[in-house]
N, C-alpha and C positions, 0 to 999 in steps of 0.2 A: 529641458534642454539643459546639459551640463556646459557650465561656464568653462571651463577649460579641462583639458585632459595633460597627461606629463609620459614622457617616455625615459624607461630607465633601464638599460642594459649592462649594467654593472661591467663597463670598460675597462680593458688588462692591457697593460705596456707591453706585455709579452718580452722576448728576449731582444732584448737590445746592447749597444755600445755604451759605456761609461760616458755620460757627457760634461764635459767640463766645467761649462758655462751653467751647468746646474748646481757645481760645486761653488761659484761663486755666487750664486745666486742664495744657497742656503747659508753660507758663510756672513753675507750682508744682511739675511734675513736678522742674522743672531747678533747684529754689531760686533763683530769681530774681524780683526785686521789678521793678513797673513800671518804675522809674528805672532801674535797671540793664539790663532789657531795650530800653529805648529808648536806652541808651546804646550798646549794641554794635551796634545795627541803624544807629544814628546818623540817629535819628529824634526827633522831638519826644515827648515826656511825654504829650501831649495826644492824641497820634496812637494810643498804646498805649491809652490810657484810655478814647477814642471807641471802638475795635476791640472791645475787650472788652466795653463797656456795649450795643455793636450801634446807636450811633449812626449811624455809616457802615461801611461794607465797606472791609477793605483791597484795596488795585489786587492785580491776578496778581503783579506783580515783588515787592510785598510780601507776600503771600502765601508766594512761594518761599523769599523771605530767612527769614520767621519759621520754615519748614519745615527749613531749613538750618542755622540758630542753635540751634532747640528741637532738632532731631533727631527730628523725628518726621517720617513720610510727610505730601505734600503733600495726599492723601485723607485724612489723617487729622483737619484742620481743617472736613471738609466732614459729619463722621458725626452721628448723634443725639448726645442729651446722655450723659454717663456718669454713672452712678449714682456720686454723691461719697460718702466716709466721714468722718461728723462726728466734729471732735474729743470731741464730749462724749461719743459712740457707742463712741469706742474706749479700750482700755485700756492707755495707755503708762506703762513702769515707770519712767521720767526726766523725766516730765512738766516739772519746776521748772528742768530743766538744759538743756532741748531748745528750742531757738529757734524761732520759728513757720515759717523757711524750712525747718528739719529737720523738723519737724512735718508740713509740707504734703508734704515730698516723701515722706515715709513712707506718707502718708494716701493720695495720687495712686498711689504705686506700690501698694499695699493695693487700690486700686479697679480696677487696671488686672488684679490677680490675681484678681478676682473676674468680671472680664471674661472672664478666661480660663476659669475654674472653670465658669460658666454655659456657656461653648462646649462644655466637654469633659460636663458636664453631660447636652446636647441631644445627645450620641453615646453617651455609656454609662449603664448606669445603676450609679449608684455606692452606696456604703453609705451608709445612712439615719443621721443622726444620733440618737445615743444618750447625750446628755448630760445628766442629769438635774438639775432645779432642785432645791438643796439649801441655799438662803439660810435656810430654816428651822433649820438646825441649830444648836446650842448655840454649837458655835465650829468654828474651820477644821480645828483636829484632827479633831473627831469627823465633819464631812463629808469629809475624806480617808480617815479609817477606813471609814464607810460608802460611798464610792463604789467602794471596793476590795471590798467585799463586792458589791455590785452587778454589780461586772466579772469577780468570781472569781480577783480575783487573790491573796488570803489577805495571805501576809508575806511573799511572795517577792519578790525584786529585779524590777524593769522591764527588759526585756533592752534595749527601744528605746523611748524616749517619741512618737518620729514615727510609729513605723510602731502603734503602741499607739492614738496619735491617729485617724489611718486608720481604722482599724478598725472606730471609733466613731463614725464620720462626720465628723469635725472636717476640713476642708481646711486643710491645711499649705501656706505657702508662704515664701518668702525674702524679705528685706528687704536686697537689695544696697547698702546704706549702711555705707559704711566709718566709722562713729563711734561714739565711747563713750555718746554723749548720747542713743541710740537702740537700746534693745534687742530688742524686741520690743512687740506690740501683738496684742489678739484684740479679736474683734467678734461679732456676729450680724447673718445677714441672713435676715431671713424665720426659717425653722425649722431655718436653715445655720448652723453655727458656722465661723469662720474664726480661726487662729492664724497668724502673720508669724513670722517668729525672724530673728534679725541674724547667719547664719552668718560673720559677722569675727570675734564673740567664740570663746573658747573653748570645747571639745565640752561641757565640764563644765557650763559656763554656760549655753550652749544648751540643753541638758538640762534645766536648772534655770528656766529660762526657760519653756521648752515646758511643765512642770511649773504654773507659777505664773500662764500663762494659763489653763491650766485649770480653776485656780482661780477666776480672774475669768469664767470661764463658767457653773461650776457655783453661785458664791456671788454674783454680781452680776448676773444677767441683766437683772432688772428695776428694777434701779436704776443710778446713775452709776457704774461704774469707775474712776474714777478721785479722787484724795485718798490724804492719806499712810495713813488707815486701812484702805481698801481696797487698800492697797498691801503693808502690814502680814497685812492678812489671808490676801491671793493667798501670802506667801513663807512663813507658818505653815503654809496647805494645802500647796503645794511640797514644803516639808520632811516633816512628814508622810507625803505621799503618796508620796515618793521614799526614805525613812527609816522605815518602819514602826516605832514605839516598841520592840515585843515583839522584835523582829528585831536590832536595834539594842542593846537590854540584851543580850539572848542571846550577840551574836558579840563584844561589846567585852570586850580584857583588863579585868586589875583595875586596874593599872595603866597610863594612855593618855600616849603619847609621841607627837611629830610623825610619829616614825618607825613609831609601829603606827597612827596616825592615816592616812598614805600607804597602810601596807599593806589597811587598811580600807576605804580609798575603793572599790577595786577591786569591793567587794561590790555597794556601792548607785550608783558610775561618777558619784560627785559631787564637787564641790572639796573641796580640804581645809579650805579655809576653811567652807563649809556644813556639812560633817560636823564639825569643831569646834564649830560654834554648833548642831546637833542634840544634838551629846552632852552637852551642857551645861544642854541645855532640857531632856531627860528625866533630867538627875539625877546624872548619870554623871561630870561633872567639876563642882570647886568652882568660886567666882569667880576667886578667884586662880590655880588652874590652868587656865581660859579664858583669861584676858587674857596668861596667861606664853605659851601656846600663840598666841596672834593675835600676838603679838611676834615671835614665833620666825616665823610663817608671812608675817609682813611684811618681816622681815630677809633670807629668802631668797627675796623677791620672790614668791611662790607665788599672789599676789592676781591676776597679770597672765600667768604664765607656771605651768602645772600640773605637778609632778611624777608622773611615770607616767601621762601625759596617755592619754586612752580614745579611740577611734576618731570621725570623726564620724557622728552619726547622719543617716542620708539615707533619703528616702524607696521606699517599696516601690511605693506606687500611680502616681505620675508616672513614673517607667521602663516602666513595665507599659504604661501606657496609651500613651506615645509610639511604644515600639518596636511596637505592635501597628497603631497609624496608619502609621507607615511601612512595616512589614512585609505589610500586609495591605490597605492603600491607599495606598500609594506617597505617603503625606503627609509632608512634612519640616518641621524647622521654620520654615524661610523660609516653607513653605506656611500653616502655622498663623500667624506673624505677619502675613502679608499680610490672611488673613481676618478678622484683629482689629482691622486699620489701623495696626499698628505696626512695627517692626524687629524682625529677630530675634533683636539687643542687648537691646530691651528686654524680648524674652520671656526672655532667659538670666535676667536681673536677677530674676524672681520664681522661677527654678530653683536658683540659684547657690546650692551647697552641698549641695541636696536631691536633683540629680540629677549625679552624681560627674563622669561620663564625657560627652564630648560627644553630644548625645542625634540625632546624625544616622548615629550607629554601629549597631551590634548592641545586646545585652543591656547592661543597665548596671550599674554595681557598686552591689548593693543591701544588701548585711551579710546577717542573717541572719531569718529570719520567717518566719510563715505567707506564701501568696500572697496579694493580696487578693482579696475575693469579691464578682466582677464579673459581671453579669448581660446578658443581650443585652437591647438595646433592640427594643422590639415595634414 
């Protein structure tokens, strides 16, 4: 029996009026202000403002110039409104360091990823969300322990955070933004949770980011996920979820050195800095030893380049869906992009780092883990 099927009908927007909100969306996706866009197009700022407000529509040649400069197909500007993600509903890890342009670039990429997710959801029956509300737990560590029990993880190390999130119905996509200021963020759309990871970071950092965003999903679903206290709670959750207190205490040697931390990090697949902090948090390192190890970690440059680095954690779900679309329906990435009204390069941005090989080919490099539990669409 087939495990799942898909439907592809090659939608086309047809003839529609110019949508000024799509122009705003495209401009923010490229990180441009109205003034900057006016400058590169060699038009008055007044024209950009009028086009975006809907005061009057751009000419055909102006729309063509907008499409070329903003790197969206001409048809993109004639589609329906795209459901935006508000900054208040997204849990950015570095809000204070982020510029408004960087924030908007991330939010608009996230919105396009949700368009892709909706397109896939209409064709496949994907895992339903199993992400409980743990906001009533006494503290983040207790929430992490409760979730491990609910998910049957015990004290075991988590093999792959991306696979685990996908299995629990979290939609995981990439943030193809090469900047340190944008780490990751998460949000809900109805009953569906989303996590967006910046895969320009080290594999260990991206794995911790995934656990951090899971913390926001379970701790802050019904409140604003932003602010220093929310970030501290998500960090504590991530540390406890990835490095359970019992297993850390059981596995750690009596005398902890930088060399032993480097060996131990292979167990929990975290950074040396994160493990050093966790060892101190559970009482295995004195304040003096912890600070001394922090100095050694900084001296070796391990905050930016990890020793004994782990492989990048990739998606299990997305390559399988893309492979099925290609092999069973003859649908390639260019077809998917066309159906979404974007270029293939834009599609690649939300898959970057999660689908390691070119998605036009055969089976993707997925790492190890159980295959996704996908069902036929009725």
